[in-house]
N, C-alpha and C positions, 0 to 999 in steps of 0.2 A: 560324357559331356554334360548330360542332364544333372548328374550328381554334383559336378563342379559348379554349375549355375545355381543349384539349390543351396550349396554351401556358401557361395559368395552372397547370395540373397539373405541367408540367415545371419551371416556375420554383419552385413550392412544393417539389418533390422536390429540386431543386438547393440550395435554402436549407436544407433539412433535412440534406442531405449535408455542407454547409459547417459547420453547427452541430455535427454529430456529430464531424467532423474536429477542430474547435476544442476539443472536450471529451475527446479521446483521452488515455489515459495515456501518459506518456513514461518510458522506462526510466532509472533512476538508475544511472549507469555506474561511479561510483567512490566510494570511502569518503569522500573529502572532501565531495562533494556530499551524500551521505547524512547525514553529521555536521552539515553546515550546516542541513539540514532539521529534524533532531530535537533538536539541542542546546538545552537550556533549555525544551523543550516536552514536552507529554504526547501520547501516542497514545491516542485514545479511540474507543470504539464502545459501543453499548448494553451495560452491565454490565462494561465493561473500561476500565481506566486504567493505562497503562504509561509508564515512563520508560526510554528507551534512551540510556545515557550514552556519551560519546566514549571513556571508558576501558574499555568492553566490558561494563559491568554492565547488567542488565535488572532492574527492580523494578516492582512495582505490585500491582494487585488485579484479579481477574476473578470476577464472580459471587460475591463475598463471601469468596473465598479468595486467599491471598497468591500472587503470582507472582514467582519469582526465576530468574535465569539469567545467561548471558553470551553475547556475540556476537563475531564477527570478520568482516571483509570478505575474501572469498576468491574470486579469479577472477571478479569482477563480481557476486558474490552475497552476500547477508546470511545468514551461517551462524550458527545459534543452538542453544544448549542451554537448555531451560526446565524448570522444575518448577511445577506447578499444585497448590498446597497441598503435600501430601507425595508427589504422583504425578509422576514424571519423564515428560516428553514426549520423543518420539524426536528425536534430533539431525536438523536439516534445514537445507539451504541453499535460500534463497528469492530469486526475482526480485523486485526492488523497483521500482515504477513510481510516478510522481507526476502529480497533476492538481490544480492549485490547492492547497487545504489538505488534500488526501487522499493518503495513501500506500496503495498496493495491494501486499500481500505475497502472492506466489504460490508455493506449496510446490513441492518437487521441481524446483528450478531452472526454474520457470515452467511445468512440465507438470502440476501438481496443482491443488488447490482454492486459492481466493484469499480474502483477507480485506481489506476496505477499512477503514482507520483514519484518523480525522480528527486533524490536528495542532492542538493548542490551546496 
């Protein structure tokens, strides 16, 4: 009986591990892949709607305020300048990762905080 419980537990844990692996984020390694993901789509999250254009423009709204900026792909990172309303945000290069219809942007070249945005 104890062996059967242990086996069922191990199989359950193995299935969870496979599910977690299938759902992992994968790094976006080049500009072309990034553009193919965002072109003609919006990046959304509660209170946020952004368009990231292939020509380097960023436009949208966040929590009722206008968002504007520009971006470039540099050394494998999404580097952007943004203004939130009249407040400029600090220039930052971010690691971009994808999982299904979600892009994860992690500040400071992957060492900082992250935000998950849905592609619509």
